[in-house]
N, C-alpha and C positions, 0 to 999 in steps of 0.2 A: 770148292764152293759151287753151289747150284744156282740156276737163274730162273727168274719168274717174270711175269707181267701182271700189272695191277690195273684194273679198269673200274670206273665208278659212274660213268654217265655224266660227264661234265658238259653243261650247256650254258655258257656265259650269256648274259643279257644281250650283248652286242651281236652275237651270232643269231640268237632267237629273234631279235628285232629285224635283222636283215633277211631272215629266211623262216617263214612260218613252219617249215618242215624240219627245223634244226634239231629238235629233240629226237625225232625218229631217226634222222641221219646219224646223229651222234651215237645212239644205241646200236644201230646196225654196223657202223664203222668199227666200233669197239669189238663186236663179235668177229669182224674180219681180222682185227689185230691178233686176237687169240688164235684164230685158225692159222694165221701165218706163223705165229710163235710156235705152234705145234709142229709145223713143217720145218721150222728153223732150229729145232733142238732145245728150245726152252723146256724146262721140266714142270713149271707151275704157272697157273693163271689164277689170280684172286679177283673176286668180284665183291664189291661192297654191298652192305645193306644199310641204307640211310633213308630217313623219312623227314620230309618238310624242309630239306636243305636246298632251297631254290638256287639254281645255277651250279652249285658246287657238286651235287651228286643226285642224279635222277634214277639210279638203279635202286629201287625199293624192294622189288620182288626178285631178289637174286637167285632164289631157288628155281624160278621159272627160267631165268636167264641161263643159269648153269645147266639146267636140264636140256636146253637147246644145244649148248656147247658140248654136252656129253655125247650127243649124236653127231655133231659136226666135226669132232676131233678124234684122233686115234690114240695118242700116247701121252699127251700132256696131262698132268694132274690138275684137277679143278678144285679150287678152295673157296670156302665162304670167308670173306674178309670184311664182315662177319655174318654169321647167323646170330641174332640177338635172342638169348634164352631167358630174358627177364619176363616173368609171368605177365605183367601188364602189357608187354609188347607182343610176345609170342608165347603161347602155352608150351612149357617144356616138352610135354609129350608130343606135340605137333612138330617141334624141332627135332626130336629123336627120330620120328617117323620120316621126316624129310631127309635127314642125314643118311639113314639106312636105304631109302629109296634111291638117293643120288649115288650111293655106293654101288647099288645094283646096276643102275643105268650106265654108270661109267666103268663097270667091271673092275672095281677096286681102285679107281683113280681119284676118289674124292678125299679132300682134306677138310676136317671140321675145325674152322676157326670160330671162336666165340668172343664176346666182349660185352661192354656195358653201354654202348651207344656213343654217339659223337660228342655230346655236350648238352648243355642245359636246354637249348632250343629244341633239340630232338626229344630228349627225355621228358621234358615238361609237357610235351604234347600228349604223352601217354599217362603221365603222373602229375597232373596239375596240383599245385600247392606244395610240392616238395621244396624245401628250403636248403637241404643239405644233400649235395650230389653223392656223398658217401653212402647214402641209402642204397644206391644201385649196387655198391660192393656187397652189401649184405644179401641182396637178392641173388646176385650171381654166385656168391659163396655157398649159399644153401642149396643151389641147384646143380652146379657143374659136376659134382661127383655122382649124381644120380644117372647121368647118361650111360656110362658103361653098364650099370645095373639094368637099365631098360633094354639095352642091346643084348646082353649076355645071359641074363636070367630067363629061363623058359617062361615063367610067369613072374613079372616084376612084382616085388613084394609090396609096392605101394609107398606112399610118402605123405607125411603130414608136416607141413612147414608153415612159415609165417605168410608167404605170398601165394602158395598153391598147395593143393593136396590131390591125392588120387588113391582109390582103393586098389587092391591087387588086380592087375589086368595083364593080359598078354599084349605086348607092344610089338606091332608088326608093320612092315617086314623086319626080320632080323638082318643085320649087315651081311654083306657079301663075304663069303669065306669064313674062317674060324674065329677071326678077331673083330675089330672095328676100325674105322678110319682113324688116322692120326689126329690128335687133339692139339689145338693151338689156342693161345690167348693174345688178344690185341692189347699190347701194353701202351698206355697213354702217358705213363710217368716212369722214371727210372726205377723207382721202388717196386714196380710191378714185375720187373724181370726176375728178381730173386723169388718172389711169391710164385710165379709160374714154374720156375725151376724146381721148387720144393714139391709141387704137385705133379711133376713129370710132364708138363705141358711145353710144347714149343712156343716161341714168342713171335708174334707178328709186330715188328718194331716200327710202327708207323710214325713214332714220335722222334726217332733219331734224325738229327738234321745234318750232321757231318761226321766224317770218319773219326775224328778225335773224340767225339761224344760216344762213339761206339765202344771204345776200348775198355773203359771201366764198367759200363753197364753189362757188357758181355762177360767180363770177369766175375761180376756178382752173380750172373745167371749160371755160369759154368761151375762156380763154387757150390751154389745151391743144388744144382741138378745132380751132382755127384752123390748126394745123400737123399735123393728124391724118394718120397713115399707116393708112388704114382696112383692117381685116382682111377686111371684106366688100366688096360691090359698090358701096357708097356710104356717105357719112358721115351718120349719124343724129344731127344736132346738136340735142339734145333733153334737157331736164331735167324729170323728173316728180317732184313732191313729194306727200306724202299729209297729210291732216288730217281729224280728226273733224268732221262737219258735221251740224248740226240746224237746220232752217229751219221756222218756223211762222208763222201769220198775225200774231202779236204777239210782242214780245220776251218778255213774261212767260210766254207759253205755251211758247216755245222753251226758256227756262230751266227751267221746270217739267218738261218732257220730259227735259232733260239731267240733272236731279237724280235722276230715277227710272231712269236708264239703266245704273247700275252701272259707270260709266266708270273708277272707281278700281280695280276688280278687273281689268278688261281691261288697264289700264296696268301693274298689278303683274305680271300674267302675261307681258306683253311683255318686261319686264326679267328675269323668271325664266328665260325660254328664250333670249332674244337676249343672251347674255352677252358677245358680241363687240361690241355697240353701246356707245358712250360712255354711262356712267351719269350722268345729271344729278344735281346735288346735291339731296338730299331724297328720292330714291327708295330705299326700304328694301330690304334683302335678303330674298328669299323664305325662309320663308312669312309674314314680316311684310308687311302690306298697307298701301297708302296709305289714309288715312282716307276714309270715305264723303264724297262731294261734296255740299256744301250749296249753297244759292243763292249765298252769299258766295264760295265757292270757284269756282263756275261763272263768276260775274262776274269774278273775278280771272283765271281762265284765258282768258276772252275779252279782257280788257284786256291781258294779257301775250302775246296772239296765239298761244296754245297750242291753241285750238280755234276753229272757226267756228260761231257760234250766234247766232240772232236772227231778226228779221223779214226779209222779202226785201231791203229797202233796206240793212239792217245787214249781211246776208250779202254783198250786192254790194260794199259798202265794204270788208269784210274780205278778200274775194277780190281786190280791186284791190291790196291790199298785197302779196300774193304776185306779182301781175303786175308791179308796180313793182320787186320784188326780183329779177326775171329768170326766174321759173318759166315754162317752156314749156307745162306741163300741171299742173293741180291735180286730184288724184284723192282722192275722199272715201271714208273708211271710215264706214259707217253703223252706229251702235251697235246691236247685237243685243239689248241690254237694253231697248230701247224697243219699242213695239208695231209690228207690220207696217204698220198703218194710218198711224201717225205717220211711219214711214220712207218709205213710198210718197208721203205728202204732202210730205215734205221734198224728195224727188226731183222731184216735179211742180212745186213752187214754185221750186226752183232752175232747172229747165228753162224755166219760163215767164218768170221775172223777172230772172234773173242771167245765164245763158249767152248769151242773144241780145245783151246789152249789152257782152259782153267778147269772145266768139268769133263773129266775123262772117264767117269764111271757111268755105264749105260743104265744102271739100276738106281731108281729113286731112293734117296736116303730114307724116306718114311716107309717105303716098301720093305727095306731091309729090317727096320725096327719091327714092323708089323709081322713079317714072316718069322721073326725070332721069338714072338710072343708065345 
């Protein structure tokens, strides 16, 4: 199992109220987390693309953000989590151009994650009047298979669809090397896993909440991917899942950090905006919030496998659970409510004590797939 980091520009109202420079600091701090993850042996860093999601995510221009990180890092793969290819949001040709450019700037370290947006608040900003969110599925479906053609055909044959069209044109630049970046799909519901597998796409499993939820959805994916008809140059047989992670020298210190991290507010915001995600029992409707997390709640979340938290040995054991469940990559969201010093320390401790005991292959999984194409 490989390891990654997930950043999104979380700027809660309490932080913004206390510090007029909070947005800037949050964005810069998260670049420092990726730079440290690069040094600490993490293989992937994913940056979101969200629009209008106040507090929850202020990284909207993630192509710019990742372009900076391509220069600031050496070995870590940089992924769009996601680039939104729906024509009303981003013209697909512009997305293809950005992916190829990032592939060059990173010298083959870019990962192309796509998806349909966070939910109704985001999507309706670009498509007012839409009453059925499944409409975004049709837009994505008609577009996603065109990207490999744009990258690999000397002159793209062109496209005539329901949401966009293009006459024959040369799409430039072409990707770095002989193939194209690994392609992923951000799965917001369990049924999406099998769909992605059939298309030969990796899955960005942002919707998985706990290890036990992972086992059957990864099974459905792995069954489907065996008979994949890849839309790209190769099959990216890969399931990434995300989890909150806090690692400290002692269990007590890790729990103390978690209690002060404002995790209840972030979780409440997640379900405020991601209204297409399955809503677990007990998650209140916004603006009602989850209660503040006490030590007892943090211990319960750890026991229920809903977060990774503890000393290095405990974090290693918790990561092993995800490995046994079939995850190919475990990507950590680092709580912005905790201090930058504690976050950097978590990354360093995981890099020193956890990653070397689980991920022993120096070659990125997606690089192997791409080289075999």
